[in-house]
C-alpha positions as CSV (number, residue, x, y, z in Angstrom):
1,M,6.0,38.6,6.1
2,M,3.3,41.2,7.2
3,G,3.8,42.8,4.2
4,F,3.1,39.6,2.0
5,G,0.2,38.6,3.9
6,F,-1.2,42.0,3.1
7,V,-0.3,41.6,-0.6
8,V,-2.1,38.0,-0.4
9,A,-5.2,39.3,1.4
10,R,-5.6,42.5,-0.9
11,F,-5.3,41.2,-4.2
12,G,-5.4,37.1,-4.0
13,H,-8.5,35.5,-5.4
14,G,-10.2,34.1,-2.4
15,S,-7.5,34.4,-0.3
16,L,-8.4,36.6,2.3
17,M,-8.0,34.1,5.0
18,A,-4.3,33.1,4.4
19,G,-3.3,36.9,3.7
20,A,-4.8,37.5,7.5
21,S,-3.1,34.5,8.6
22,L,0.2,35.1,7.4
23,V,-0.2,39.3,9.0
24,L,-0.9,37.5,12.4
25,L,1.4,35.3,12.0
26,G,4.0,38.0,11.1
27,M,2.6,39.9,14.3
28,L,3.6,36.9,16.5
29,V,7.5,36.7,15.4
30,N,8.1,40.7,15.5
31,I,6.4,40.2,19.7
32,H,8.5,37.0,20.4
33,A,11.5,38.5,18.6
34,A,10.9,41.8,20.4
35,A,11.0,39.8,24.2
36,A,13.4,37.7,23.4
37,H,15.5,40.8,22.4
38,S,14.7,41.9,25.6
39,V,15.5,39.3,27.5
40,F,18.8,38.7,26.3
41,T,20.2,42.5,25.8
42,A,19.1,42.5,29.8
43,R,21.2,39.0,30.6
44,F,24.0,40.4,28.1
45,E,24.3,44.1,30.5
46,R,24.2,42.1,33.7
47,G,27.1,39.3,32.6
48,G,24.6,36.6,32.3
49,A,24.7,33.6,30.3
50,A,22.8,34.0,26.7
51,P,19.2,32.6,27.0
52,R,18.3,29.1,26.5
53,R,16.7,28.1,23.0
54,S,12.7,29.4,22.7
55,R,10.6,26.3,21.3
56,F,8.3,29.2,20.4
57,G,10.7,31.0,18.2
58,I,12.0,27.4,16.4
59,V,8.0,26.6,16.2
60,M,7.4,29.7,14.4
61,A,10.7,29.3,12.5
62,S,9.8,25.9,11.2
63,T,6.4,26.8,10.5
64,L,7.3,29.9,8.5
65,A,9.8,27.6,6.5
66,A,7.4,25.3,6.0
67,I,4.9,28.0,4.3
68,G,7.4,29.5,2.3
69,F,8.6,26.2,0.7
70,A,5.0,25.1,-0.2
71,M,4.5,28.6,-1.8
72,A,7.6,28.6,-4.0
73,V,5.8,24.7,-4.8
74,Y,2.4,27.0,-6.0
75,L,4.1,29.2,-7.8
76,M,6.8,27.0,-9.8
77,T,3.5,24.5,-11.0
78,H,1.2,26.7,-11.4
């Protein structure tokens, strides 16, 4: 996602903000994934229960799916 955001910002015409937003969104997803993985592995090593679902993770996944769908529609219609 970060790479795609860079391509959009660098080579897209008039889409610097869209590309920068994708890069920042990718960064947030990576930070969240690293934190969730750390929590999961710590609990797993202690033999504890799996962590509960992350609202942030679900919201981010849904947002990314919507952005991907919108981009696919745009690419197919232009």
